[in-house]
C-alpha positions in Angstrom: 102.8 114.3 105.7 102.2 118.0 105.7 102.0 120.2 108.9 98.2 120.7 108.4 97.7 116.9 108.1 99.8 116.4 111.2 97.8 119.0 113.2 94.5 117.4 112.2 95.7 113.9 113.2 97.2 115.4 116.5 93.7 116.8 117.3 92.2 113.4 116.7 94.8 111.8 118.9 94.2 114.3 121.7 90.5 113.8 121.6 90.5 110.0 121.4 93.5 109.0 123.6 91.5 109.5 126.7 88.0 109.0 125.5 87.3 105.2 125.4 87.1 105.1 121.6 90.6 104.2 120.5 93.0 106.9 119.4 94.9 104.5 117.1 91.7 103.3 115.4 90.6 106.8 114.8 93.9 107.9 113.4 93.6 105.1 110.8 90.0 105.9 110.1 90.6 109.7 109.8 93.5 109.2 107.3 91.2 106.9 105.2 88.2 109.3 105.3 90.5 112.3 104.2 92.1 110.2 101.5 95.5 110.5 103.0 98.0 107.8 102.3 101.3 107.6 104.1 104.1 105.1 104.1 103.4 102.4 106.7 106.7 102.9 108.5 106.0 106.7 108.7 102.4 106.1 109.9 103.4 103.8 112.7 106.1 106.1 113.9 103.8 109.1 113.8 100.9 107.3 115.6 103.3 106.2 118.4 105.4 109.3 118.9 102.4 111.7 118.8 101.2 110.0 121.9 104.0 111.9 123.7 101.7 114.9 123.3 98.9 113.2 125.3 101.5 112.0 127.7 102.5 115.7 128.3 98.8 116.4 128.9 98.8 113.8 131.6 101.9 115.2 133.3 100.4 118.7 133.3 96.9 117.8 134.4 98.1 115.4 137.2 101.3 117.3 138.1 100.4 117.5 141.8 99.7 113.8 142.1 102.7 112.8 140.1 104.9 114.9 142.2 103.5 113.5 145.4 103.9 109.9 144.2 107.5 110.6 143.0 108.6 112.4 146.2 107.0 109.8 148.5 108.6 106.9 146.5 112.1 108.4 146.6 111.8 109.2 150.3 110.7 105.6 151.0 114.0 104.2 149.7 115.6 105.5 152.9 112.6 104.7 155.1 111.3 101.2 154.9 108.1 102.2 156.7 107.3 104.6 153.9 106.3 101.8 151.6 102.9 101.8 153.4 102.1 105.3 152.3 99.2 105.5 149.8 101.2 107.5 147.3 104.0 104.9 147.3 101.6 102.0 146.9 99.8 103.8 144.0 103.2 104.3 142.3 104.0 100.6 142.6 100.6 99.6 141.4 101.1 101.9 138.3 104.4 100.2 137.5 102.9 96.7 138.1 100.0 97.5 135.7 102.5 98.4 133.0 104.2 95.0 132.9 101.6 93.1 130.9 101.4 95.7 128.1 105.2 96.0 128.0 105.7 92.3 127.5 102.9 92.1 124.9 104.4 95.1 123.0 107.8 93.3 122.7 106.3 90.0 121.6 103.7 91.4 119.2 105.4 94.4 117.6 105.3 93.1 114.1 101.7 92.0 114.2 100.7 95.4 115.8 102.5 97.4 113.1 100.9 95.4 110.3 97.4 95.9 111.8 97.8 99.7 111.3 97.5 99.2 107.5 94.2 97.3 107.7 91.1 99.4 108.0 88.9 96.3 108.2 90.9 95.0 111.1 90.7 98.4 112.8 86.9 98.3 112.4 86.7 94.9 113.9 88.7 96.0 117.0 86.5 99.1 117.3 83.5 96.7 117.6 85.4 94.7 120.2 85.9 97.9 122.2 82.2 98.6 122.0 81.6 95.2 123.5 84.1 95.7 126.3 82.5 99.0 127.3 79.0 97.4 127.3 80.3 94.5 129.3 82.1 96.7 131.8 78.9 98.6 132.6 76.9 95.4 132.9 79.2 93.7 135.5 80.3 96.9 137.3 79.6 97.2 141.1 81.3 100.7 141.3 81.6 100.7 145.1 85.4 101.1 145.6 87.6 104.1 145.5 91.2 104.4 144.4 92.5 104.0 147.9 91.2 100.4 148.0 93.4 99.4 145.0 95.3 96.0 145.4 98.1 94.2 143.5 95.5 92.0 141.9 93.5 95.0 140.7 96.6 96.6 139.2 97.6 93.4 137.3 94.0 92.8 136.0 93.8 96.4 134.7 97.2 96.0 133.2 96.1 92.9 131.4 93.2 94.8 129.9 95.7 97.5 128.8 97.7 94.9 126.9 94.7 94.3 124.7 94.9 97.8 123.5 98.1 97.5 121.5 96.1 97.0 118.3 94.4 99.9 116.5 90.8 100.0 117.4 91.1 98.6 120.8 90.9 101.6 123.2 93.5 101.7 125.9 91.4 103.9 128.2 88.3 101.9 127.3 90.0 98.6 128.1 91.6 99.8 131.3 88.4 101.5 132.6 86.5 98.3 131.8 89.1 96.4 133.8 88.7 98.7 136.7 84.9 98.5 136.6 85.2 94.7 136.5 87.2 94.9 139.8 84.4 97.1 141.4 86.1 100.5 141.1 84.1 103.6 140.6 84.2 105.2 137.1 86.1 108.4 138.1 88.6 106.3 140.2 89.3 103.8 137.5 89.6 106.6 134.8 92.1 108.4 137.0 94.2 105.3 137.4 93.9 104.6 133.7 95.3 108.1 132.9 98.1 107.8 135.4 99.1 104.3 134.2 99.4 105.6 130.6 102.6 107.3 131.7 105.0 104.4 131.7 103.7 102.7 128.6 103.4 105.8 126.5 106.8 107.1 127.6 108.4 103.8 126.8 106.7 103.5 123.4 107.3 107.0 122.4 111.1 106.9 123.2 111.5 103.4 121.6 109.7 104.3 118.3 111.0 107.8 118.3 114.4 106.4 117.5 112.9 105.0 114.2 112.5 108.6 113.0 116.2 108.7 112.0 115.7 105.6 109.8 113.0 107.1 107.7 114.0 108.2 104.1 112.8 111.8 104.7 113.5 112.1 108.4 114.4 115.8 108.2 111.1 116.7 106.5 109.1 114.6 109.0 110.4 116.3 112.2 108.3 119.5 111.9 105.0 117.8 111.2 105.6 115.4 114.0 106.2 118.3 116.4 103.1 120.1 115.2 101.0 117.0 115.7 102.4 116.3 119.1 101.7 119.9 120.3 98.1 119.7 119.0 97.6 116.4 120.8 98.9 117.9 124.1 96.5 120.8 124.1 93.4 118.9 123.1 94.3 116.0 125.3 94.6 118.3 128.4 91.1 119.6 127.7 89.7 116.1 127.1 91.0 114.7 130.5 89.1 117.3 132.5 85.9 116.9 130.5 85.9 113.1 130.7 86.5 112.9 134.4 83.5 115.1 134.9 81.4 113.1 132.5 82.1 109.7 134.0 81.1 111.0 137.4 77.5 111.4 136.1 77.2 109.1 133.1 77.8 105.5 132.0 80.0 104.5 129.0 77.0 103.2 127.0 77.0 106.3 124.7 80.6 105.6 123.7 79.7 102.0 123.1 76.9 103.0 120.7 79.3 105.4 118.9 81.9 102.7 118.5 79.3 100.3 117.0 78.7 102.9 114.3 82.4 103.8 113.8 83.4 100.1 113.7 80.7 99.2 111.2 81.7 102.1 109.0 85.4 101.1 109.1 84.6 97.5 108.2 82.4 98.6 105.3 85.0 101.0 104.0 87.8 98.4 104.5 85.9 96.1 102.2 
């Protein structure tokens, strides 16, 4: 993988990690459209570790909220009454929402890695994401803010996140759909979706990052990986702000229509 290829894929990652269109699916599709072929082990490591760039974007964009949650949670360890604070409850809900995806990642690692080599499967999962977005808009009540979040909400949204391990199933699309199914407003469920990406992306990035040292050309792979991660961070930061504004005024139906076209194209190209 060259530095230019890594930057292009990093831009794709930054654009599509937060948009409800599946970053992993678009990385597979982009590589195919450009005619780029990479070893499967290298591809999976890159696709996982480059998410650390979008994770950095989340940290920077939500730095105030993350600091408040962290500070309040640490303080509550010495003050039992502090557990009732909204920031502490939100931090605990974010951790609870990460449990389903974490367990699924451990149990399905081999199947998920194999799916990254199948463009046809990716296309099928893109179509599933389109269906999820459409369903979310149909059943949504959108009458609850983030302050009304409960343990059940967190676990349901976390279960939706577990679906998104496979390329083509959008993490943000699935989790936003899960939030809409629980009656949350679009901007509120999107905000929770972005924050809940922190534990799962951090764990996945650190875990698969260790695999870099097992690659045949690990030394040559480091620089492209860093370039792609930086590109994903910059583009991801810009995408977060745009999407939060968009969802305050629009539905996700436009993304669903786009995914129908992208999924159909991937299935056709995958033969």
